[in-house]
MIDOSE-1310 file (N, C-alpha, C; in nm, 2 decimals, decimal comma, always signed):
residues 181
makl	-4,36/-2,98/-5,47/-4,28/-2,95/-5,36/-4,14/-2,90/-5,40; -4,10/-2,79/-5,34/-3,97/-2,73/-5,39/-3,85/-2,80/-5,33; -3,75/-2,82/-5,41/-3,63/-2,89/-5,36/-3,54/-2,78/-5,31; -3,48/-2,80/-5,18/-3,39/-2,71/-5,11/-3,25/-2,72/-5,17
nfht	-3,19/-2,62/-5,21/-3,05/-2,62/-5,25/-2,96/-2,59/-5,13; -2,90/-2,69/-5,08/-2,81/-2,68/-4,95/-2,70/-2,59/-4,98; -2,63/-2,59/-5,09/-2,52/-2,50/-5,11/-2,56/-2,35/-5,11; -2,67/-2,32/-5,17/-2,72/-2,18/-5,16/-2,76/-2,14/-5,03
ssss	-2,82/-2,22/-4,95/-2,87/-2,20/-4,81/-2,75/-2,17/-4,73; -2,65/-2,25/-4,73/-2,52/-2,24/-4,65/-2,45/-2,11/-4,68; -2,44/-2,08/-4,80/-2,37/-1,95/-4,85/-2,45/-1,83/-4,80; -2,58/-1,83/-4,81/-2,66/-1,72/-4,75/-2,65/-1,71/-4,60
llql	-2,64/-1,82/-4,53/-2,63/-1,81/-4,39/-2,49/-1,75/-4,35; -2,40/-1,79/-4,42/-2,26/-1,75/-4,40/-2,25/-1,60/-4,42; -2,31/-1,55/-4,53/-2,31/-1,41/-4,56/-2,38/-1,33/-4,45; -2,50/-1,38/-4,41/-2,57/-1,31/-4,30/-2,49/-1,31/-4,17
flll	-2,43/-1,42/-4,13/-2,34/-1,42/-4,02/-2,23/-1,32/-4,02; -2,16/-1,31/-4,13/-2,05/-1,22/-4,15/-2,10/-1,08/-4,14; -2,22/-1,04/-4,21/-2,27/-0,91/-4,20/-2,31/-0,87/-4,06; -2,37/-0,96/-3,98/-2,40/-0,93/-3,85/-2,28/-0,92/-3,76
tisl	-2,18/-1,00/-3,78/-2,05/-0,98/-3,70/-1,98/-0,84/-3,73; -1,98/-0,81/-3,86/-1,92/-0,67/-3,90/-2,00/-0,56/-3,84; -2,14/-0,58/-3,84/-2,22/-0,47/-3,79/-2,20/-0,45/-3,64; -2,19/-0,56/-3,56/-2,17/-0,56/-3,42/-2,03/-0,49/-3,38
aaaq	-1,93/-0,53/-3,46/-1,80/-0,48/-3,44/-1,79/-0,33/-3,46; -1,86/-0,28/-3,57/-1,86/-0,14/-3,61/-1,94/-0,06/-3,50; -2,05/-0,11/-3,45/-2,13/-0,05/-3,35/-2,05/-0,04/-3,21; -1,97/-0,13/-3,18/-1,89/-0,12/-3,06/-1,77/-0,02/-3,07
gppt	-1,72/+0,01/-3,19/-1,61/+0,10/-3,21/-1,48/+0,03/-3,19; -1,37/+0,10/-3,22/-1,24/+0,04/-3,20/-1,22/+0,00/-3,05; -1,13/-0,10/-3,02/-1,10/-0,13/-2,88/-1,03/-0,02/-2,81; -1,05/-0,01/-2,69/-0,98/+0,09/-2,61/-0,84/+0,04/-2,57
ppqq	-0,74/+0,12/-2,60/-0,61/+0,06/-2,56/-0,59/+0,07/-2,41; -0,50/-0,02/-2,36/-0,48/-0,02/-2,21/-0,41/+0,12/-2,17; -0,44/+0,16/-2,05/-0,39/+0,28/-2,00/-0,25/+0,26/-1,95; -0,16/+0,36/-1,99/-0,02/+0,35/-1,95/-0,01/+0,40/-1,81
klsh	+0,08/+0,33/-1,72/+0,10/+0,36/-1,59/+0,24/+0,41/-1,56; +0,26/+0,49/-1,46/+0,39/+0,53/-1,42/+0,41/+0,48/-1,28; +0,52/+0,40/-1,26/+0,55/+0,34/-1,13/+0,69/+0,39/-1,08; +0,70/+0,41/-0,95/+0,83/+0,44/-0,89/+0,86/+0,33/-0,78
lrff	+0,97/+0,27/-0,80/+1,02/+0,16/-0,71/+1,14/+0,20/-0,64; +1,15/+0,18/-0,51/+1,28/+0,21/-0,44/+1,32/+0,08/-0,36; +1,44/+0,04/-0,38/+1,49/-0,07/-0,31/+1,64/-0,07/-0,30; +1,70/-0,16/-0,23/+1,84/-0,16/-0,21/+1,90/-0,29/-0,26
whdv	+2,01/-0,27/-0,35/+2,07/-0,38/-0,42/+2,20/-0,42/-0,34; +2,22/-0,54/-0,31/+2,33/-0,59/-0,22/+2,42/-0,68/-0,31; +2,54/-0,62/-0,34/+2,64/-0,69/-0,42/+2,75/-0,75/-0,32; +2,75/-0,88/-0,30/+2,84/-0,94/-0,20/+2,95/-1,02/-0,29
vggp	+3,07/-0,97/-0,29/+3,18/-1,02/-0,38/+3,26/-1,13/-0,32; +3,25/-1,15/-0,19/+3,33/-1,25/-0,12/+3,27/-1,33/-0,02; +3,34/-1,43/+0,03/+3,28/-1,51/+0,14/+3,19/-1,62/+0,09; +3,14/-1,70/+0,19/+3,07/-1,82/+0,15/+2,93/-1,79/+0,09
nata	+2,88/-1,66/+0,11/+2,75/-1,63/+0,06/+2,77/-1,51/-0,05; +2,87/-1,53/-0,13/+2,89/-1,44/-0,25/+2,77/-1,45/-0,35; +2,73/-1,33/-0,39/+2,63/-1,31/-0,49/+2,68/-1,26/-0,62; +2,81/-1,22/-0,62/+2,87/-1,17/-0,74/+3,00/-1,25/-0,76
vpvt	+3,01/-1,32/-0,88/+3,12/-1,42/-0,90/+3,19/-1,38/-1,02; +3,32/-1,35/-1,02/+3,39/-1,32/-1,14/+3,40/-1,45/-1,22; +3,38/-1,43/-1,35/+3,39/-1,55/-1,45/+3,50/-1,53/-1,55; +3,55/-1,41/-1,56/+3,66/-1,38/-1,65/+3,76/-1,28/-1,58
rppn	+3,88/-1,29/-1,61/+3,97/-1,19/-1,56/+4,06/-1,16/-1,67; +4,11/-1,03/-1,68/+4,19/-1,00/-1,79/+4,33/-1,06/-1,78; +4,39/-1,09/-1,89/+4,53/-1,15/-1,89/+4,64/-1,06/-1,83; +4,62/-0,93/-1,84/+4,71/-0,84/-1,77/+4,63/-0,75/-1,67
atat	+4,68/-0,74/-1,55/+4,61/-0,67/-1,45/+4,61/-0,52/-1,48; +4,50/-0,46/-1,46/+4,49/-0,31/-1,48/+4,44/-0,25/-1,36; +4,46/-0,12/-1,34/+4,41/-0,05/-1,22/+4,26/-0,05/-1,21; +4,19/-0,06/-1,33/+4,04/-0,05/-1,33/+3,98/-0,19/-1,34
gfgt	+4,06/-0,29/-1,35/+4,01/-0,43/-1,37/+3,95/-0,45/-1,50; +3,98/-0,37/-1,60/+3,93/-0,38/-1,73/+3,93/-0,52/-1,79; +3,81/-0,57/-1,83/+3,80/-0,70/-1,90/+3,74/-0,80/-1,80; +3,72/-0,76/-1,67/+3,66/-0,86/-1,58/+3,51/-0,86/-1,60
mvvi	+3,46/-0,99/-1,60/+3,32/-1,01/-1,61/+3,27/-1,08/-1,48; +3,15/-1,03/-1,42/+3,10/-1,08/-1,30/+2,96/-1,11/-1,31; +2,93/-1,24/-1,28/+2,78/-1,28/-1,28/+2,72/-1,26/-1,15; +2,60/-1,20/-1,15/+2,53/-1,17/-1,02/+2,40/-1,23/-1,00
ddam	+2,37/-1,26/-0,88/+2,24/-1,29/-0,83/+2,22/-1,23/-0,69; +2,21/-1,09/-0,70/+2,21/-1,00/-0,58/+2,07/-0,99/-0,52; +2,07/-0,98/-0,39/+1,94/-0,96/-0,32/+1,90/-0,81/-0,34; +1,76/-0,79/-0,35/+1,71/-0,66/-0,35/+1,61/-0,65/-0,23
tegp	+1,62/-0,55/-0,14/+1,55/-0,54/-0,02/+1,49/-0,40/-0,01; +1,39/-0,39/+0,08/+1,33/-0,27/+0,10/+1,41/-0,17/+0,17; +1,50/-0,21/+0,26/+1,58/-0,12/+0,33/+1,74/-0,16/+0,31; +1,82/-0,07/+0,36/+1,97/-0,10/+0,33/+2,03/-0,22/+0,40
eits	+1,96/-0,27/+0,50/+2,02/-0,39/+0,57/+1,98/-0,51/+0,49; +2,08/-0,60/+0,48/+2,05/-0,73/+0,41/+1,93/-0,81/+0,48; +1,91/-0,78/+0,61/+1,80/-0,86/+0,67/+1,66/-0,79/+0,66; +1,66/-0,67/+0,59/+1,53/-0,61/+0,56/+1,45/-0,70/+0,46
kpvg	+1,33/-0,66/+0,45/+1,23/-0,74/+0,37/+1,28/-0,75/+0,22; +1,29/-0,88/+0,18/+1,33/-0,90/+0,04/+1,22/-0,86/-0,06; +1,26/-0,80/-0,18/+1,16/-0,77/-0,28/+1,19/-0,84/-0,41; +1,32/-0,89/-0,42/+1,35/-0,97/-0,54/+1,49/-0,99/-0,55
raqg	+1,54/-1,03/-0,68/+1,68/-1,06/-0,70/+1,72/-0,99/-0,83; +1,84/-0,93/-0,83/+1,90/-0,87/-0,95/+1,99/-0,98/-1,01; +1,95/-1,03/-1,13/+2,02/-1,14/-1,19/+2,08/-1,10/-1,33; +2,20/-1,12/-1,35/+2,27/-1,08/-1,48/+2,42/-1,08/-1,47
fyll	+2,48/-0,98/-1,52/+2,63/-0,97/-1,52/+2,66/-0,82/-1,53; +2,79/-0,79/-1,49/+2,85/-0,66/-1,51/+2,99/-0,69/-1,56; +3,03/-0,60/-1,65/+3,17/-0,60/-1,71/+3,25/-0,47/-1,66; +3,37/-0,49/-1,62/+3,45/-0,37/-1,61/+3,50/-0,33/-1,75
asqt	+3,43/-0,22/-1,80/+3,44/-0,19/-1,93/+3,52/-0,06/-1,97; +3,59/-0,01/-1,88/+3,67/+0,11/-1,90/+3,82/+0,09/-1,87; +3,91/+0,14/-1,95/+4,05/+0,12/-1,92/+4,10/+0,24/-1,84; +4,01/+0,34/-1,82/+4,06/+0,47/-1,75/+3,98/+0,49/-1,62
eaal	+3,87/+0,43/-1,59/+3,80/+0,46/-1,47/+3,72/+0,33/-1,43; +3,67/+0,33/-1,30/+3,59/+0,22/-1,27/+3,44/+0,24/-1,32; +3,42/+0,19/-1,44/+3,29/+0,20/-1,50/+3,24/+0,06/-1,55; +3,12/+0,03/-1,51/+3,06/-0,10/-1,55/+2,97/-0,09/-1,66
lmsm	+2,96/-0,19/-1,74/+2,85/-0,22/-1,83/+2,76/-0,31/-1,76; +2,64/-0,27/-1,72/+2,55/-0,36/-1,64/+2,44/-0,41/-1,73; +2,40/-0,54/-1,72/+2,29/-0,60/-1,79/+2,24/-0,70/-1,69; +2,11/-0,66/-1,65/+2,05/-0,75/-1,55/+1,89/-0,74/-1,56
nlaf	+1,84/-0,85/-1,51/+1,69/-0,86/-1,49/+1,67/-0,83/-1,34; +1,58/-0,73/-1,31/+1,53/-0,72/-1,17/+1,41/-0,81/-1,16; +1,42/-0,92/-1,09/+1,31/-1,02/-1,08/+1,25/-1,00/-0,94; +1,12/-0,96/-0,94/+1,05/-0,93/-0,82/+0,98/-1,06/-0,76
tdgk	+0,98/-1,07/-0,64/+0,94/-1,18/-0,57/+0,83/-1,16/-0,46; +0,79/-1,03/-0,45/+0,70/-0,99/-0,34/+0,57/-0,92/-0,40; +0,46/-0,95/-0,33/+0,33/-0,88/-0,35/+0,28/-0,89/-0,49; +0,22/-0,78/-0,54/+0,16/-0,78/-0,68/+0,26/-0,78/-0,79
rngs	+0,39/-0,76/-0,75/+0,50/-0,77/-0,86/+0,56/-0,90/-0,87; +0,52/-0,99/-0,78/+0,58/-1,13/-0,78/+0,57/-1,19/-0,91; +0,69/-1,24/-0,97/+0,70/-1,30/-1,10/+0,73/-1,20/-1,21; +0,72/-1,07/-1,19/+0,74/-0,97/-1,29/+0,89/-0,93/-1,29
tlav	+0,93/-0,88/-1,41/+1,08/-0,84/-1,42/+1,09/-0,71/-1,49; +1,20/-0,64/-1,46/+1,24/-0,52/-1,54/+1,38/-0,55/-1,60; +1,41/-0,53/-1,73/+1,53/-0,54/-1,79/+1,61/-0,41/-1,79; +1,73/-0,41/-1,73/+1,81/-0,30/-1,71/+1,94/-0,30/-1,78
lgrn	+1,99/-0,20/-1,84/+2,11/-0,21/-1,92/+2,17/-0,06/-1,92; +2,30/-0,05/-1,90/+2,36/+0,07/-1,92/+2,51/+0,08/-1,85; +2,56/+0,20/-1,86/+2,70/+0,23/-1,80/+2,68/+0,28/-1,66; +2,76/+0,23/-1,58/+2,76/+0,26/-1,44/+2,91/+0,30/-1,39
pvfd	+2,94/+0,43/-1,39/+3,06/+0,47/-1,33/+3,05/+0,48/-1,19; +3,10/+0,37/-1,12/+3,06/+0,34/-0,98/+3,10/+0,44/-0,88; +3,20/+0,53/-0,91/+3,24/+0,62/-0,81/+3,18/+0,76/-0,83; +3,09/+0,77/-0,93/+3,01/+0,89/-0,94/+2,90/+0,89/-0,83
eare	+2,86/+1,01/-0,77/+2,77/+1,00/-0,67/+2,63/+0,96/-0,72; +2,59/+1,00/-0,83/+2,46/+0,95/-0,89/+2,48/+0,90/-1,03; +2,42/+0,78/-1,06/+2,43/+0,72/-1,19/+2,29/+0,69/-1,23; +2,28/+0,66/-1,37/+2,15/+0,63/-1,43/+2,17/+0,52/-1,53
lavv	+2,08/+0,42/-1,52/+2,07/+0,31/-1,61/+1,94/+0,31/-1,69; +1,93/+0,25/-1,80/+1,80/+0,25/-1,88/+1,73/+0,12/-1,84; +1,60/+0,14/-1,83/+1,51/+0,02/-1,82/+1,45/+0,01/-1,97; +1,49/-0,11/-2,02/+1,46/-0,14/-2,16/+1,34/-0,23/-2,19
ggtg	+1,29/-0,28/-2,09/+1,17/-0,37/-2,10/+1,12/-0,43/-1,98; +1,02/-0,52/-1,99/+0,97/-0,58/-1,86/+0,87/-0,69/-1,90; +0,83/-0,76/-1,79/+0,73/-0,86/-1,81/+0,63/-0,86/-1,69; +0,52/-0,94/-1,70/+0,42/-0,94/-1,59/+0,36/-0,80/-1,58
vfrl	+0,35/-0,74/-1,46/+0,29/-0,62/-1,44/+0,37/-0,50/-1,51; +0,49/-0,53/-1,55/+0,57/-0,43/-1,61/+0,59/-0,45/-1,77; +0,49/-0,52/-1,82/+0,49/-0,54/-1,97/+0,51/-0,42/-2,05; +0,60/-0,42/-2,15/+0,63/-0,31/-2,23/+0,69/-0,19/-2,15
argy	+0,76/-0,22/-2,04/+0,82/-0,12/-1,96/+0,93/-0,05/-2,03; +0,94/+0,08/-1,99/+1,06/+0,16/-2,03/+1,08/+0,27/-1,93; +1,20/+0,31/-1,91/+1,22/+0,42/-1,81/+1,37/+0,43/-1,77; +1,39/+0,46/-1,64/+1,53/+0,46/-1,60/+1,54/+0,43/-1,45
aqlk	+1,66/+0,39/-1,41/+1,69/+0,37/-1,27/+1,80/+0,47/-1,23; +1,78/+0,54/-1,12/+1,88/+0,62/-1,06/+1,95/+0,55/-0,94; +2,08/+0,54/-0,95/+2,16/+0,46/-0,85/+2,24/+0,56/-0,76; +2,25/+0,52/-0,64/+2,34/+0,60/-0,54/+2,39/+0,50/-0,44
tysf	+2,52/+0,50/-0,43/+2,59/+0,40/-0,34/+2,56/+0,44/-0,19; +2,50/+0,34/-0,12/+2,47/+0,36/+0,02/+2,59/+0,33/+0,11; +2,66/+0,21/+0,07/+2,78/+0,18/+0,14/+2,87/+0,09/+0,05; +2,99/+0,09/+0,08/+3,10/+0,02/+0,00/+3,21/-0,01/+0,10
datg	+3,25/-0,14/+0,12/+3,35/-0,17/+0,21/+3,48/-0,21/+0,14; +3,58/-0,23/+0,23/+3,72/-0,26/+0,18/+3,73/-0,39/+0,10; +3,63/-0,48/+0,12/+3,64/-0,61/+0,04/+3,56/-0,60/-0,09; +3,50/-0,49/-0,11/+3,43/-0,47/-0,24/+3,28/-0,49/-0,24
navv	+3,23/-0,53/-0,12/+3,08/-0,55/-0,11/+3,02/-0,41/-0,11; +2,90/-0,40/-0,18/+2,83/-0,27/-0,19/+2,68/-0,29/-0,17; +2,63/-0,18/-0,12/+2,48/-0,16/-0,11/+2,45/-0,04/-0,19; +2,36/-0,05/-0,29/+2,32/+0,06/-0,37/+2,17/+0,08/-0,37
eynv	+2,14/+0,21/-0,35/+2,00/+0,25/-0,35/+1,95/+0,27/-0,49; +1,85/+0,20/-0,53/+1,78/+0,22/-0,66/+1,65/+0,29/-0,65; +1,63/+0,39/-0,74/+1,51/+0,45/-0,76/+1,47/+0,43/-0,90; +1,37/+0,35/-0,93/+1,34/+0,31/-1,06/+1,20/+0,38/-1,10
yvth	+1,20/+0,44/-1,22/+1,08/+0,51/-1,27/+1,05/+0,45/-1,40; +0,94/+0,38/-1,41/+0,90/+0,32/-1,54/+0,75/+0,34/-1,58; +0,74/+0,36/-1,71/+0,60/+0,35/-1,77/+0,57/+0,21/-1,82; +0,45/+0,16/-1,80/+0,42/+0,03/-1,84/+0,27/+0,02/-1,85
y	+0,23/-0,09/-1,91/+0,08/-0,12/-1,92/+0,03/-0,22/-1,81
């Protein structure tokens, strides 16, 4: 009766398993990368700087007053809605901050997450960063990333002021174009 060598049998089985696994992987070919998508989102951003329901709160002020407010930092949790009225359907919140970053004009450095709360985008975000010269008719910010349905997002946001009142409250139309997976 032949004596079975367990070590040799285990080694042969392992080699056979690896050979089958490699053969199956080669037969299937390389994995197909996910298709990149282009999305256009349009919404209105509501910056409320005063009153009991303020969504934009200054956290620093410059030691010396300037005409442009240079040095002021404002933290935001602004509503994003489908239409220009604050009562229109909410689609998310813009959360982050902006700095008055110019000594010569009203220009903001904006850094915020657009956090979506509606429909298939619920729980997804877009990260936005850039310079916003607020009195220019049209402005553009960079979309530098995203999460959820916007994973690996990149693109841009076009901004246009819809309304601006004497107290500093603003409604801004956003048209965002992003590629993502």
